[in-house]
mmJSON file of the N, C-alpha and C atoms, coordinates in Angstrom:
{"data_MODEL":{"atom_site":{
"group_PDB":["ATOM","ATOM","ATOM","ATOM","ATOM","ATOM","ATOM","ATOM","ATOM","ATOM","ATOM","ATOM","ATOM","ATOM","ATOM","ATOM","ATOM","ATOM","ATOM","ATOM","ATOM","ATOM","ATOM","ATOM","ATOM","ATOM","ATOM","ATOM","ATOM","ATOM","ATOM","ATOM","ATOM","ATOM","ATOM","ATOM","ATOM","ATOM","ATOM","ATOM","ATOM","ATOM","ATOM","ATOM","ATOM","ATOM","ATOM","ATOM","ATOM","ATOM","ATOM","ATOM","ATOM","ATOM","ATOM","ATOM","ATOM","ATOM","ATOM","ATOM","ATOM","ATOM","ATOM","ATOM","ATOM","ATOM","ATOM","ATOM","ATOM","ATOM","ATOM","ATOM","ATOM","ATOM","ATOM","ATOM","ATOM","ATOM","ATOM","ATOM","ATOM","ATOM","ATOM","ATOM","ATOM","ATOM","ATOM","ATOM","ATOM","ATOM","ATOM","ATOM","ATOM","ATOM","ATOM","ATOM","ATOM","ATOM","ATOM","ATOM","ATOM","ATOM","ATOM","ATOM","ATOM","ATOM","ATOM","ATOM","ATOM","ATOM","ATOM","ATOM","ATOM","ATOM","ATOM","ATOM","ATOM","ATOM","ATOM","ATOM","ATOM","ATOM","ATOM","ATOM","ATOM","ATOM","ATOM","ATOM","ATOM","ATOM","ATOM","ATOM","ATOM","ATOM","ATOM","ATOM","ATOM","ATOM","ATOM","ATOM","ATOM","ATOM","ATOM","ATOM","ATOM","ATOM","ATOM","ATOM","ATOM","ATOM","ATOM","ATOM","ATOM","ATOM","ATOM","ATOM","ATOM","ATOM","ATOM","ATOM","ATOM","ATOM","ATOM","ATOM","ATOM","ATOM","ATOM","ATOM","ATOM","ATOM","ATOM","ATOM","ATOM","ATOM"],
"id":[1,2,3,4,5,6,7,8,9,10,11,12,13,14,15,16,17,18,19,20,21,22,23,24,25,26,27,28,29,30,31,32,33,34,35,36,37,38,39,40,41,42,43,44,45,46,47,48,49,50,51,52,53,54,55,56,57,58,59,60,61,62,63,64,65,66,67,68,69,70,71,72,73,74,75,76,77,78,79,80,81,82,83,84,85,86,87,88,89,90,91,92,93,94,95,96,97,98,99,100,101,102,103,104,105,106,107,108,109,110,111,112,113,114,115,116,117,118,119,120,121,122,123,124,125,126,127,128,129,130,131,132,133,134,135,136,137,138,139,140,141,142,143,144,145,146,147,148,149,150,151,152,153,154,155,156,157,158,159,160,161,162,163,164,165,166,167,168,169,170,171,172,173,174],
"type_symbol":["N","C","C","N","C","C","N","C","C","N","C","C","N","C","C","N","C","C","N","C","C","N","C","C","N","C","C","N","C","C","N","C","C","N","C","C","N","C","C","N","C","C","N","C","C","N","C","C","N","C","C","N","C","C","N","C","C","N","C","C","N","C","C","N","C","C","N","C","C","N","C","C","N","C","C","N","C","C","N","C","C","N","C","C","N","C","C","N","C","C","N","C","C","N","C","C","N","C","C","N","C","C","N","C","C","N","C","C","N","C","C","N","C","C","N","C","C","N","C","C","N","C","C","N","C","C","N","C","C","N","C","C","N","C","C","N","C","C","N","C","C","N","C","C","N","C","C","N","C","C","N","C","C","N","C","C","N","C","C","N","C","C","N","C","C","N","C","C","N","C","C","N","C","C"],
"label_atom_id":["N","CA","C","N","CA","C","N","CA","C","N","CA","C","N","CA","C","N","CA","C","N","CA","C","N","CA","C","N","CA","C","N","CA","C","N","CA","C","N","CA","C","N","CA","C","N","CA","C","N","CA","C","N","CA","C","N","CA","C","N","CA","C","N","CA","C","N","CA","C","N","CA","C","N","CA","C","N","CA","C","N","CA","C","N","CA","C","N","CA","C","N","CA","C","N","CA","C","N","CA","C","N","CA","C","N","CA","C","N","CA","C","N","CA","C","N","CA","C","N","CA","C","N","CA","C","N","CA","C","N","CA","C","N","CA","C","N","CA","C","N","CA","C","N","CA","C","N","CA","C","N","CA","C","N","CA","C","N","CA","C","N","CA","C","N","CA","C","N","CA","C","N","CA","C","N","CA","C","N","CA","C","N","CA","C","N","CA","C","N","CA","C","N","CA","C","N","CA","C","N","CA","C"],
"label_alt_id":[null,null,null,null,null,null,null,null,null,null,null,null,null,null,null,null,null,null,null,null,null,null,null,null,null,null,null,null,null,null,null,null,null,null,null,null,null,null,null,null,null,null,null,null,null,null,null,null,null,null,null,null,null,null,null,null,null,null,null,null,null,null,null,null,null,null,null,null,null,null,null,null,null,null,null,null,null,null,null,null,null,null,null,null,null,null,null,null,null,null,null,null,null,null,null,null,null,null,null,null,null,null,null,null,null,null,null,null,null,null,null,null,null,null,null,null,null,null,null,null,null,null,null,null,null,null,null,null,null,null,null,null,null,null,null,null,null,null,null,null,null,null,null,null,null,null,null,null,null,null,null,null,null,null,null,null,null,null,null,null,null,null,null,null,null,null,null,null,null,null,null,null,null,null],
"label_comp_id":["MET","MET","MET","PRO","PRO","PRO","VAL","VAL","VAL","PRO","PRO","PRO","LYS","LYS","LYS","ARG","ARG","ARG","LYS","LYS","LYS","THR","THR","THR","THR","THR","THR","ARG","ARG","ARG","ALA","ALA","ALA","SER","SER","SER","ARG","ARG","ARG","ASP","ASP","ASP","SER","SER","SER","ARG","ARG","ARG","ARG","ARG","ARG","ALA","ALA","ALA","THR","THR","THR","HIS","HIS","HIS","ASP","ASP","ASP","ILE","ILE","ILE","SER","SER","SER","ALA","ALA","ALA","PRO","PRO","PRO","ALA","ALA","ALA","ARG","ARG","ARG","SER","SER","SER","LEU","LEU","LEU","CYS","CYS","CYS","PRO","PRO","PRO","GLN","GLN","GLN","CYS","CYS","CYS","HIS","HIS","HIS","GLN","GLN","GLN","PRO","PRO","PRO","LYS","LYS","LYS","LEU","LEU","LEU","PRO","PRO","PRO","HIS","HIS","HIS","ARG","ARG","ARG","VAL","VAL","VAL","CYS","CYS","CYS","PRO","PRO","PRO","GLU","GLU","GLU","CYS","CYS","CYS","GLY","GLY","GLY","TYR","TYR","TYR","TYR","TYR","TYR","ASP","ASP","ASP","GLY","GLY","GLY","LYS","LYS","LYS","GLU","GLU","GLU","ILE","ILE","ILE","VAL","VAL","VAL","GLU","GLU","GLU","THR","THR","THR","GLU","GLU","GLU"],
"label_asym_id":["A","A","A","A","A","A","A","A","A","A","A","A","A","A","A","A","A","A","A","A","A","A","A","A","A","A","A","A","A","A","A","A","A","A","A","A","A","A","A","A","A","A","A","A","A","A","A","A","A","A","A","A","A","A","A","A","A","A","A","A","A","A","A","A","A","A","A","A","A","A","A","A","A","A","A","A","A","A","A","A","A","A","A","A","A","A","A","A","A","A","A","A","A","A","A","A","A","A","A","A","A","A","A","A","A","A","A","A","A","A","A","A","A","A","A","A","A","A","A","A","A","A","A","A","A","A","A","A","A","A","A","A","A","A","A","A","A","A","A","A","A","A","A","A","A","A","A","A","A","A","A","A","A","A","A","A","A","A","A","A","A","A","A","A","A","A","A","A","A","A","A","A","A","A"],
"label_entity_id":["1","1","1","1","1","1","1","1","1","1","1","1","1","1","1","1","1","1","1","1","1","1","1","1","1","1","1","1","1","1","1","1","1","1","1","1","1","1","1","1","1","1","1","1","1","1","1","1","1","1","1","1","1","1","1","1","1","1","1","1","1","1","1","1","1","1","1","1","1","1","1","1","1","1","1","1","1","1","1","1","1","1","1","1","1","1","1","1","1","1","1","1","1","1","1","1","1","1","1","1","1","1","1","1","1","1","1","1","1","1","1","1","1","1","1","1","1","1","1","1","1","1","1","1","1","1","1","1","1","1","1","1","1","1","1","1","1","1","1","1","1","1","1","1","1","1","1","1","1","1","1","1","1","1","1","1","1","1","1","1","1","1","1","1","1","1","1","1","1","1","1","1","1","1"],
"label_seq_id":[1,1,1,2,2,2,3,3,3,4,4,4,5,5,5,6,6,6,7,7,7,8,8,8,9,9,9,10,10,10,11,11,11,12,12,12,13,13,13,14,14,14,15,15,15,16,16,16,17,17,17,18,18,18,19,19,19,20,20,20,21,21,21,22,22,22,23,23,23,24,24,24,25,25,25,26,26,26,27,27,27,28,28,28,29,29,29,30,30,30,31,31,31,32,32,32,33,33,33,34,34,34,35,35,35,36,36,36,37,37,37,38,38,38,39,39,39,40,40,40,41,41,41,42,42,42,43,43,43,44,44,44,45,45,45,46,46,46,47,47,47,48,48,48,49,49,49,50,50,50,51,51,51,52,52,52,53,53,53,54,54,54,55,55,55,56,56,56,57,57,57,58,58,58],
"pdbx_PDB_ins_code":[null,null,null,null,null,null,null,null,null,null,null,null,null,null,null,null,null,null,null,null,null,null,null,null,null,null,null,null,null,null,null,null,null,null,null,null,null,null,null,null,null,null,null,null,null,null,null,null,null,null,null,null,null,null,null,null,null,null,null,null,null,null,null,null,null,null,null,null,null,null,null,null,null,null,null,null,null,null,null,null,null,null,null,null,null,null,null,null,null,null,null,null,null,null,null,null,null,null,null,null,null,null,null,null,null,null,null,null,null,null,null,null,null,null,null,null,null,null,null,null,null,null,null,null,null,null,null,null,null,null,null,null,null,null,null,null,null,null,null,null,null,null,null,null,null,null,null,null,null,null,null,null,null,null,null,null,null,null,null,null,null,null,null,null,null,null,null,null,null,null,null,null,null,null],
"Cartn_x":[64.065,65.554,65.012,66.146,66.007,65.856,64.952,64.907,64.528,65.273,65.81,64.463,64.572,63.325,63.312,64.456,64.577,65.347,65.12,65.829,67.258,68.275,69.67,69.817,70.184,70.372,71.877,71.708,72.896,74.309,74.067,75.211,75.799,75.195,75.628,75.896,75.499,75.521,76.916,77.021,78.412,79.721,79.197,80.251,80.785,79.701,80.584,81.255,80.747,81.115,82.66,82.953,84.294,85.553,85.504,86.893,86.842,85.85,85.839,86.386,87.346,87.943,89.395,89.635,90.825,91.752,93.164,94.364,95.648,95.959,97.253,98.295,98.587,99.818,100.664,101.709,102.83,103.762,104.941,105.812,107.202,108.418,109.757,110.425,111.617,112.729,113.478,114.015,114.809,116.277,116.692,118.307,119.468,119.158,120.253,119.824,118.693,118.459,117.646,117.008,116.302,115.025,114.63,113.106,111.917,110.821,109.591,109.384,109.077,108.894,107.685,107.08,106.932,107.55,107.26,108.306,107.817,108.85,109.521,108.854,109.518,109.362,110.413,110.712,111.926,111.607,112.959,112.361,112.094,111.281,111.112,111.875,112.926,113.343,114.87,115.449,116.575,116.749,115.82,115.658,116.316,116.374,117.252,116.349,116.727,116.203,117.359,117.191,118.119,119.455,119.973,121.142,121.981,120.842,121.427,120.15,121.007,120.156,119.322,118.267,117.25,116.817,116.211,115.894,116.939,117.313,117.872,117.088,117.974,116.847,117.952,117.165,118.46,119.121],
"Cartn_y":[104.848,104.215,103.053,102.341,101.292,100.103,99.08,97.981,96.938,95.958,94.468,93.894,93.464,93.04,91.229,90.871,89.393,89.176,87.995,87.769,87.367,87.768,87.304,86.229,85.353,83.774,83.453,82.575,82.123,82.261,81.415,81.095,82.553,83.575,84.876,85.736,85.837,85.912,85.84,84.767,83.434,84.037,83.888,84.474,85.882,86.829,88.159,88.2,87.611,87.217,86.349,85.72,84.916,85.608,86.737,87.482,88.497,88.38,88.864,88.556,87.529,86.684,87.862,87.724,88.129,87.148,87.685,86.927,87.665,86.884,87.24,88.079,89.293,90.147,89.393,89.942,89.242,89.407,88.584,88.595,88.354,89.083,88.576,88.527,88.074,87.548,88.789,89.401,90.424,89.885,90.463,89.786,90.036,90.806,91.305,89.837,90.184,89.034,88.013,87.909,86.83,86.459,87.37,87.429,87.983,87.256,87.909,89.412,89.938,91.592,91.786,92.771,93.381,93.945,93.67,94.18,95.721,96.473,97.681,98.745,98.06,98.448,98.355,98.94,98.631,97.433,96.723,95.586,95.86,95.249,95.622,94.998,93.814,93.658,93.998,94.234,94.751,96.274,96.877,98.07,98.611,97.41,97.793,97.58,98.768,99.027,99.182,98.215,98.503,98.73,97.719,97.422,98.532,99.552,100.49,100.662,100.88,100.802,102.177,102.075,103.346,103.807,102.416,102.554,101.927,102.606,101.717,100.926,99.764,98.615,98.611,97.777,97.218,95.789],
"Cartn_z":[84.222,84.329,83.591,82.829,81.624,82.468,82.132,82.971,82.084,82.088,81.701,80.775,79.709,78.643,79.373,79.433,79.977,81.154,81.638,82.895,82.614,83.398,82.779,83.357,82.525,82.808,84.127,84.501,85.603,84.81,83.71,82.894,82.476,82.059,81.526,82.906,84.009,85.307,85.83,86.007,86.33,85.643,83.932,82.977,83.536,83.961,84.198,85.427,86.464,87.625,88.115,86.746,86.869,87.105,86.624,87.037,88.281,88.939,90.138,91.475,91.227,92.032,92.723,93.932,94.121,94.462,94.406,94.773,95.983,96.194,97.423,96.535,97.238,96.802,96.387,95.353,95.01,95.918,95.956,96.855,95.79,96.361,96.119,97.08,96.878,98.371,97.991,99.282,99.366,98.886,97.909,97.85,99.145,99.626,100.898,101.82,102.736,103.651,103.2,102.332,101.627,102.41,102.766,103.316,102.441,102.459,101.354,101.643,100.509,100.676,99.244,99.514,98.378,97.374,95.996,94.912,94.817,94.538,94.582,96.054,96.91,98.174,99.27,100.014,101.011,101.925,102.028,102.898,104.136,104.473,106.252,107.138,106.856,107.81,107.503,106.7,106.652,106.247,105.58,105.08,104.238,103.095,101.925,100.874,99.596,98.404,97.574,96.299,95.04,95.722,96.562,96.943,98.037,98.589,99.326,100.527,101.589,102.817,103.139,102.89,102.943,104.497,105.205,106.591,107.266,108.492,109.676,110.392,110.345,111.228,112.523,113.653,114.365,114.607],
"occupancy":[1.0,1.0,1.0,1.0,1.0,1.0,1.0,1.0,1.0,1.0,1.0,1.0,1.0,1.0,1.0,1.0,1.0,1.0,1.0,1.0,1.0,1.0,1.0,1.0,1.0,1.0,1.0,1.0,1.0,1.0,1.0,1.0,1.0,1.0,1.0,1.0,1.0,1.0,1.0,1.0,1.0,1.0,1.0,1.0,1.0,1.0,1.0,1.0,1.0,1.0,1.0,1.0,1.0,1.0,1.0,1.0,1.0,1.0,1.0,1.0,1.0,1.0,1.0,1.0,1.0,1.0,1.0,1.0,1.0,1.0,1.0,1.0,1.0,1.0,1.0,1.0,1.0,1.0,1.0,1.0,1.0,1.0,1.0,1.0,1.0,1.0,1.0,1.0,1.0,1.0,1.0,1.0,1.0,1.0,1.0,1.0,1.0,1.0,1.0,1.0,1.0,1.0,1.0,1.0,1.0,1.0,1.0,1.0,1.0,1.0,1.0,1.0,1.0,1.0,1.0,1.0,1.0,1.0,1.0,1.0,1.0,1.0,1.0,1.0,1.0,1.0,1.0,1.0,1.0,1.0,1.0,1.0,1.0,1.0,1.0,1.0,1.0,1.0,1.0,1.0,1.0,1.0,1.0,1.0,1.0,1.0,1.0,1.0,1.0,1.0,1.0,1.0,1.0,1.0,1.0,1.0,1.0,1.0,1.0,1.0,1.0,1.0,1.0,1.0,1.0,1.0,1.0,1.0,1.0,1.0,1.0,1.0,1.0,1.0],
"B_iso_or_equiv":[0.0,0.0,0.0,0.0,0.0,0.0,0.0,0.0,0.0,0.0,0.0,0.0,0.0,0.0,0.0,0.0,0.0,0.0,0.0,0.0,0.0,0.0,0.0,0.0,0.0,0.0,0.0,0.0,0.0,0.0,0.0,0.0,0.0,0.0,0.0,0.0,0.0,0.0,0.0,0.0,0.0,0.0,0.0,0.0,0.0,0.0,0.0,0.0,0.0,0.0,0.0,0.0,0.0,0.0,0.0,0.0,0.0,0.0,0.0,0.0,0.0,0.0,0.0,0.0,0.0,0.0,0.0,0.0,0.0,0.0,0.0,0.0,0.0,0.0,0.0,0.0,0.0,0.0,0.0,0.0,0.0,0.0,0.0,0.0,0.0,0.0,0.0,0.0,0.0,0.0,0.0,0.0,0.0,0.0,0.0,0.0,0.0,0.0,0.0,0.0,0.0,0.0,0.0,0.0,0.0,0.0,0.0,0.0,0.0,0.0,0.0,0.0,0.0,0.0,0.0,0.0,0.0,0.0,0.0,0.0,0.0,0.0,0.0,0.0,0.0,0.0,0.0,0.0,0.0,0.0,0.0,0.0,0.0,0.0,0.0,0.0,0.0,0.0,0.0,0.0,0.0,0.0,0.0,0.0,0.0,0.0,0.0,0.0,0.0,0.0,0.0,0.0,0.0,0.0,0.0,0.0,0.0,0.0,0.0,0.0,0.0,0.0,0.0,0.0,0.0,0.0,0.0,0.0,0.0,0.0,0.0,0.0,0.0,0.0],
"pdbx_formal_charge":[null,null,null,null,null,null,null,null,null,null,null,null,null,null,null,null,null,null,null,null,null,null,null,null,null,null,null,null,null,null,null,null,null,null,null,null,null,null,null,null,null,null,null,null,null,null,null,null,null,null,null,null,null,null,null,null,null,null,null,null,null,null,null,null,null,null,null,null,null,null,null,null,null,null,null,null,null,null,null,null,null,null,null,null,null,null,null,null,null,null,null,null,null,null,null,null,null,null,null,null,null,null,null,null,null,null,null,null,null,null,null,null,null,null,null,null,null,null,null,null,null,null,null,null,null,null,null,null,null,null,null,null,null,null,null,null,null,null,null,null,null,null,null,null,null,null,null,null,null,null,null,null,null,null,null,null,null,null,null,null,null,null,null,null,null,null,null,null,null,null,null,null,null,null],
"auth_seq_id":[1,1,1,2,2,2,3,3,3,4,4,4,5,5,5,6,6,6,7,7,7,8,8,8,9,9,9,10,10,10,11,11,11,12,12,12,13,13,13,14,14,14,15,15,15,16,16,16,17,17,17,18,18,18,19,19,19,20,20,20,21,21,21,22,22,22,23,23,23,24,24,24,25,25,25,26,26,26,27,27,27,28,28,28,29,29,29,30,30,30,31,31,31,32,32,32,33,33,33,34,34,34,35,35,35,36,36,36,37,37,37,38,38,38,39,39,39,40,40,40,41,41,41,42,42,42,43,43,43,44,44,44,45,45,45,46,46,46,47,47,47,48,48,48,49,49,49,50,50,50,51,51,51,52,52,52,53,53,53,54,54,54,55,55,55,56,56,56,57,57,57,58,58,58],
"auth_comp_id":["MET","MET","MET","PRO","PRO","PRO","VAL","VAL","VAL","PRO","PRO","PRO","LYS","LYS","LYS","ARG","ARG","ARG","LYS","LYS","LYS","THR","THR","THR","THR","THR","THR","ARG","ARG","ARG","ALA","ALA","ALA","SER","SER","SER","ARG","ARG","ARG","ASP","ASP","ASP","SER","SER","SER","ARG","ARG","ARG","ARG","ARG","ARG","ALA","ALA","ALA","THR","THR","THR","HIS","HIS","HIS","ASP","ASP","ASP","ILE","ILE","ILE","SER","SER","SER","ALA","ALA","ALA","PRO","PRO","PRO","ALA","ALA","ALA","ARG","ARG","ARG","SER","SER","SER","LEU","LEU","LEU","CYS","CYS","CYS","PRO","PRO","PRO","GLN","GLN","GLN","CYS","CYS","CYS","HIS","HIS","HIS","GLN","GLN","GLN","PRO","PRO","PRO","LYS","LYS","LYS","LEU","LEU","LEU","PRO","PRO","PRO","HIS","HIS","HIS","ARG","ARG","ARG","VAL","VAL","VAL","CYS","CYS","CYS","PRO","PRO","PRO","GLU","GLU","GLU","CYS","CYS","CYS","GLY","GLY","GLY","TYR","TYR","TYR","TYR","TYR","TYR","ASP","ASP","ASP","GLY","GLY","GLY","LYS","LYS","LYS","GLU","GLU","GLU","ILE","ILE","ILE","VAL","VAL","VAL","GLU","GLU","GLU","THR","THR","THR","GLU","GLU","GLU"],
"auth_asym_id":["A","A","A","A","A","A","A","A","A","A","A","A","A","A","A","A","A","A","A","A","A","A","A","A","A","A","A","A","A","A","A","A","A","A","A","A","A","A","A","A","A","A","A","A","A","A","A","A","A","A","A","A","A","A","A","A","A","A","A","A","A","A","A","A","A","A","A","A","A","A","A","A","A","A","A","A","A","A","A","A","A","A","A","A","A","A","A","A","A","A","A","A","A","A","A","A","A","A","A","A","A","A","A","A","A","A","A","A","A","A","A","A","A","A","A","A","A","A","A","A","A","A","A","A","A","A","A","A","A","A","A","A","A","A","A","A","A","A","A","A","A","A","A","A","A","A","A","A","A","A","A","A","A","A","A","A","A","A","A","A","A","A","A","A","A","A","A","A","A","A","A","A","A","A"],
"auth_atom_id":["N","CA","C","N","CA","C","N","CA","C","N","CA","C","N","CA","C","N","CA","C","N","CA","C","N","CA","C","N","CA","C","N","CA","C","N","CA","C","N","CA","C","N","CA","C","N","CA","C","N","CA","C","N","CA","C","N","CA","C","N","CA","C","N","CA","C","N","CA","C","N","CA","C","N","CA","C","N","CA","C","N","CA","C","N","CA","C","N","CA","C","N","CA","C","N","CA","C","N","CA","C","N","CA","C","N","CA","C","N","CA","C","N","CA","C","N","CA","C","N","CA","C","N","CA","C","N","CA","C","N","CA","C","N","CA","C","N","CA","C","N","CA","C","N","CA","C","N","CA","C","N","CA","C","N","CA","C","N","CA","C","N","CA","C","N","CA","C","N","CA","C","N","CA","C","N","CA","C","N","CA","C","N","CA","C","N","CA","C","N","CA","C","N","CA","C","N","CA","C","N","CA","C"],
"pdbx_PDB_model_num":[1,1,1,1,1,1,1,1,1,1,1,1,1,1,1,1,1,1,1,1,1,1,1,1,1,1,1,1,1,1,1,1,1,1,1,1,1,1,1,1,1,1,1,1,1,1,1,1,1,1,1,1,1,1,1,1,1,1,1,1,1,1,1,1,1,1,1,1,1,1,1,1,1,1,1,1,1,1,1,1,1,1,1,1,1,1,1,1,1,1,1,1,1,1,1,1,1,1,1,1,1,1,1,1,1,1,1,1,1,1,1,1,1,1,1,1,1,1,1,1,1,1,1,1,1,1,1,1,1,1,1,1,1,1,1,1,1,1,1,1,1,1,1,1,1,1,1,1,1,1,1,1,1,1,1,1,1,1,1,1,1,1,1,1,1,1,1,1,1,1,1,1,1,1]
}}}
């Protein structure tokens, strides 16, 4: 198994890990009820997607 010839510096290690952060999922507003929802998914509040009622809600 290969072994590194030199110790990896903190700068190289941290530069590589700089893109490992996580971010909150994107949100968009539902055009029907104006509640936040995930893009390209049925609105959990009103049940509409693309201007059509997909899921009946109470």
